[in-house]
N, C-alpha and C positions, 0 to 999 in steps of 0.2 A: 504493499498500499504506499500512494506518496507520503511523505513527512512534510507538509507544510503546516505554517501558522504564521506569524505576525508580529510586531512589538506589542507587547503591552506594558500597561502600566504595573509597576511593583509596589505601590503604594500599600495595599489592603494585603500583602503579603503572600507569599508562594501559593497556598492553599486556591486564592482566591482568583490567581493566573490559570493556575490548572482549570478551575469551575470554566471561566471565563473562556479559556479554550474547547473546552466542550462544545460551548453553546453556539460556537461558530465551525465547529466539526474541522478542529485544527488537533494534531498529535505533535506537534512542539510548538516551543516560542521562542521569543526575543525578551530579553528584558535588562534595563540600564541595572549597573553596580547602587549608584546614587543619582542625583542630579543630573544629568546630564551638562549640563554648566559647573560641573564640579562639587566640590563639596565635603561634608563626611559622610558614609554611610550612616544611616540607622540601626541600631543595637540588631541583633538578628534574634532573632523566635524560637529557638528550640522547637515547643511545641507544634508550631507552622507548618518548619521544615519537617518533621516526621509526619505529620499529617498528608503532607503533600508527597511525600515518597511514596506513601499508599495509594495515593487518588491517581498519580499521577501511573502507579503499575497498575492501576484497574483500566486507565484510559488509553493504558500503551505507549506513552508517552516517555519514550527513552532519550534523545537528545534535544540539549536545550542551548541556548545563548547567551552568555552576561556578556553584554555589553561596555567597556571600560567609557568612562563620560566623555565628550566632544574637546573639554579642552585639557586634555592630557596628552600635551605635545613631548615624548621623549628624546626630541632633537632641537629643543629651542636655545635660541640664541643666548639666553638667561636664564644664569645655573638655580634661579628660586625656579624656575619655570621647569624645568628638567628635574628639579627634588622631588618639585609637587607630583610628576608623573610616577618616578622613582616610589615614595610614598602612598601612595594611591595603589599602583601596580601589585605591592607586597602586601596590601590590606585587603584586598580583592582577593588574592590571590589568596592569601589565608582564609578568608569567608566562606571561597568555594569551595573547601575541601569538603564541609558539611553537605555538599550536593555533588559527589564522586563520579566526575567523567562530565563534568560541567565544561565546554567551549568557552572560551576567554578572547572576546573579540579586540580587536583596538585598530584604530588608525594609526598606522608608525610617525606620521608628524608629521611638520614643513621645520626645513632646515632655514630660514628665513637670513637666505645670505650666504649662508657657513656654507653652500655647495654641497651637492646629494653626497657625496663621497663622504665629506667630515659629518652627515645626517645618518647615514647608515652606519658607520661607526659609534656616533651616539647611542642610538637604537638598541644595537646592536649590546652595547656596553650597558645597556641599564636593563636589557635582558639577561644579560650574564650575573650581573647583580640580585634578580629578583628569583628566577629560576629554581626550584629545588628538586634533590634529587628524586624521594618520592612522590611529590604533588602528583594529582591526580587528575588534576585541570589541563589540558590540552591548551595554549596559546596561540592564538589566530592572526594572523597579521592579513589585513584588508585588504586587497586592489584598489587602488585608489584612482580616480581621474584624471591627475595631472595639472590640477589648478595652482596657480602661483608657485611658490619653490616645493610642493608634496611630495614627499618622498612615498614611491612605491606605486606609481602611474607606469612602471614598464616594468614585466615579471623580471625583469635582469636584475634592478634592484632589491625585490623582495630575495633572488634567490641568493644574492650579496648579503644580505641581514642575516639568513636562513645560516650562510657559511661561517658568519664569525660566532654563533650562539656555537656554547660549547655543548648544552643541553637540550640541541635542537631535535632529538626524540620526543619533548615537549612543545614542538613547535607545528604549526598547519598555517592554512591559508583561508580565509572568507573570500570567494568573488563573488563583488557586487555586480550584476549587472548594468547598470545605468553605470557606472564607473569606467567598468574596462569600456564601453560602447564609445562613453563621454571620451572615455582614454588613447582609443582610436584602432581598436582593436574590434574588427567585422561579426560580430554573433549574428547579423542576422544573415548576412550571404554565406560566411565563410566559418560557420560554427566548427565545423573539423578541424578546420585549417588551424583557429586560435586553439583548442584544446591540444591538438599535435605541438604546439607552442610553446604550451602551459608545459605541458607532460617534458619536451623537451630541454625547457630548461630550469622548473621546476621539479616538475614527477606529478602525476596525478595524483600520488597516494599521500600528496602533505593538502590535500584539496579537501575540507573537511563541511562546509558548508556554502550554501548562495543564501546573499541576498536578492532576492526576486522580483526587480524594480523595470518598471521601463523609463524614459530619456524623452524632459522635454529639450533637447539639444539634438542638433545631426550628430553625424558621428566622426571623432577628434576633436569636439567643440574644447574638452577640457574645462567644463563649467560645473558638471555636478548636480543637475536638478532633478531630482527623480518626478516622475509621472505614473498615473493610477495606468493598471494593466490596459492596454491597447489604443492609450491617449496621447501614445508619444511616439519615435520617430522607429523605436525598436518592434514595435506589435505583438499583440495577442499571440500571432503564429508562428515568431518566434523565440516567443518564452516560454511558448508549449514544446519545441521542439528543447529548448534547453532544457526544461523541466522532464523531456522523455528521452534524454538522452542515455545510450546506455554507460557509460561514464560517468552520468552524473545524477539519477534519478534514486540512488538509492541515498543519499543527501537528504538532511534536512536544509528546505528552503523556508527562508523566513523573508517575509513581504513588509516591506518599509514605505510604500506608496503612499503616497500623503491621504489619508482618510482617517474613517472614523469605525469605531469598530463594527458598524453596520457594511462600509464598505470592504472590511476586511474580508469580512463573512461571503459578502459577494463576490469577490476575486477567488476564496478556496472553493465556493462552489462550482466558479466555473471551470477550475482547475480538477477539479473533482468527478464533475461532469464529464469533460474531456477525456479525462483517464478511465472513465468505465467505457466510454466509446470505442475507445482505441483497445482495451483488453480482448 
């Protein structure tokens, strides 16, 4: 069965997210570890986590994705920015051990004029400080659109980060369909070739999750503006090809489209109905 969900608010706890997922026929979901603009995470509710784990087993929710705050920038030009990234990631990874096997996704960051090579070095340095040999969490580098001084807009940049991380067995990649499209990878006309390039440079075994989004921009715009499924330049049919691709269909797909819960439910229903048609 297709593993598909969306980004849910964690304000009411994990059990509430599982029940919300059930309402929209989702069997995975993504959540922010704390306010997406930064700040401290609220205290863990162990009773809520225990209840969630039981409910997740009942609902068949196997893999979920924790998303680091957007303000995290492991390669920022200022020391205090990098320190915030390191402290936040350390704290998040400790907390996520209460949810064994969860993916932890983050935007690699922006080098802010220091140069891509220095950005890659700083990101890897942060990861080398926060990763622990016995952790159960897999940390995911997200593919980026390449706007401004973003690191991660090319597969080669993600490969360089992975090569510099000592405990890279705890590392993977989350592919964002809007980002790679905006970054110049033609997943509409040449999906197989894009995946072959990913496999050659990074390895498809490193690909752990997909952010499933349409794009408001044409190919290679390098702008990163998500659109609802079927309302952008990628289009619903191309995204169906992504979902059904033999190399991808086993992965968790997380919708990050500009929607309220009802809209997410409609998009999930669209993909599930088309899954049944092709079965």
